[in-house]
N, C-alpha and C positions, 0 to 999 in steps of 0.2 A: 495450592499455589498463594502465597498472601498477598495484594493487590500491596506497589510502594509507591512513595508517591512523587516518581520523576515522570516527570509529561512523556509522550515512548516521541513527539516527534526533535525534543532539544536531545533523546538519546540516536535515533537519527541520524542528526548531522553531524551530531561530536563522533560516534566509524569513522567523519574524515568519509562518507562515502563518495562524499563529492570531492575530496581536493583539498577540503577546509581543512581548520586547528587540531593540531594534534589533537587527537580523544582522550579523553580521561576517565580515571575508574578503573575498579578493579574488574579485572579479567578480556579488559579493552585485545591487548596485544591479541587473544585471540581472538577475536571478533575481525577485525581488521587483515589477521592472514586469510579467514574463512573467508572475506568479502574477495580477500586476489584471488583465493582457489575458484570461488566462484565466477570473474571475472577471464579466469586461469577454463573456464570450461568446466566446471564439476558442479554438477548437472546439485548439488543438492540429496534436505534442506541438511543443512547444521545450521548447530545451535554450536553458542557457545554466552554468555557472561556479560553483558555492560553495562557498569556501573550500578551491579544488581539488578539490571535485570537481563529474564532469560532473553533473550533474542534468537531467532528460528529466520536465515537465510534461504535461499530457493533461489536457481536463477528462473526463466519464466516458462519455461518445457516441465518444471519441473508442481508436483500440488504442494503445497505451505499449510502443515499439519500445524495445526493450535489449537488450544487446549477442548476450549468448543467447536471449533470448526473448520473445516481441509478447505481453499480457494483452490481453487484453477483458475489461472490465466486461456481464458481465451482466445483471445484479438485486440487491438488497437488500431484506430486510424486517429484520425485529421480533421473536424468537418467546421465550418464559416459557421454553422446554424445548424443547431437539434429541434427537432418540434417546432421551428418559430421561430425560437430563443436564438437571439445571432448572439453570437462571442464580443468579451471586446478585444479579445485580441485573433488566440482560435481552440479551437475545445479540442480534448487530447479525450476519448473516447476507449475507456478500458474496459473490454468485455469480461468478466469475471464467472466460473460459478464459483456457490460458498452451497456448502453441503451442512446443516448443519449434527455435531454428535454428541446432543447433550437428549438428555430422556422429557423433553420438555419442547415443544414450540419458536422458535426463537424469532427476536426480526433483527434486521440489515443494517446498519445506518449506514449508509458512501457515507455523508457529509457526516459522521460520529470517529468512525471505525477508521475511514481512508487516509492518503493525505500520498501525496503524489511530490515527489521530490525531481528537481534535476542542477544544471548551472548551481554548482558552490550553496548548494543545503539551500534553495527558494523551491518554495513551501508552495503550494498551491495545495488550497480545498474543495469536494465541489460544490457548484452551483443550485438553489432550489431551480429546479428545469420542468417539475411538479407532472403533469397532466402529458409536454408538450413530445418526453419519450418515452413510447409505452420502453422498452425497455428500460427504462433508468427507475419506471413505475414498479417493476417485476420487485422490487423493493416493503416496496410499500403492504404484502400482503407474509404473514407468518409462515419459515419456517418450519415443516410440522420432524421429527423427533428422525434421524436418517435418510432425507430426501431433502436437495439440492433444492438449485434453484440461480440461473443464465442473465442476465444479468448487467445496464451499464453504471462508472461509472467514469462522473463527466467532469473535467477539469477546467475550470476558465483559464489559459496560461498566452502569457503575454505574446509573440510576437516576433520579439528581438529575444525573446531565452531559452523560444521554439529554434530562434532558427543557427543560436552562438553554443547550442547544447553538446558540448563542449567530453562528460563523460558519458557512466551510466546512468541513466535512472532509473527511478525506483517507486515503486510502491508498498506504502506502507501498510498495517494492516492491525488492527488490537482483537481485540475476542468482545461477544457478544454480550452488550452491558458494558462498555469499554469507553472512553473519548481518546482518543491518539490529544489531541490538543490540547487537553488539561486533565487528564489520569486521575487517579492514579490506574496505572491501569497492572496485569498479573505477566502481560506477554508483550512482546513487542515480533513482528513475523515482518520480512522484507522479502518482495518478489522485487529483482534486479533484471530492469527488463531488457538492457543494450545500448547502443550507443541511436538507435532511430528508429524513430517513429513512420510506420505506415504513415502514407499518404491515402 
């Protein structure tokens, strides 16, 4: 699949995942319909095309299959600090397991490959917590072909945004070597997390 010039973050927001403006682009109605199916309890994965970008939707209990990796959601929690680093708001810590489906070692870059969204498409990227969180540090080592690594994605979310969470939160992910915020990307994965973040 060839990369396209659409950024993944723009595609997530324009799916009306959080009740934003009506979505535009080819295949959009099927993605909105599939998102409604996930919200209604379908586990996924459901594959649709939005604005020319293959999009894979899953509920958090289902493994997300992308071209180069599979991602399993493990857990979620909030924290005021992680490894001595204090959040400006509240840290949302998502633990995921990333499996390498390619034939070569690959590195997972949470800051480039992941995006957390809630409340009308507010985007939160993973800040650099460095060696402060050993589970976030798990991403420092390459993942061998056929192997997986479990680690944390840490997002600094405003207290107001977390308190006023009205609709589904979601984790957006892209394949190894791609950047979710600046594209181009070949595929977008969305894990719908539901309405409540465990504290």
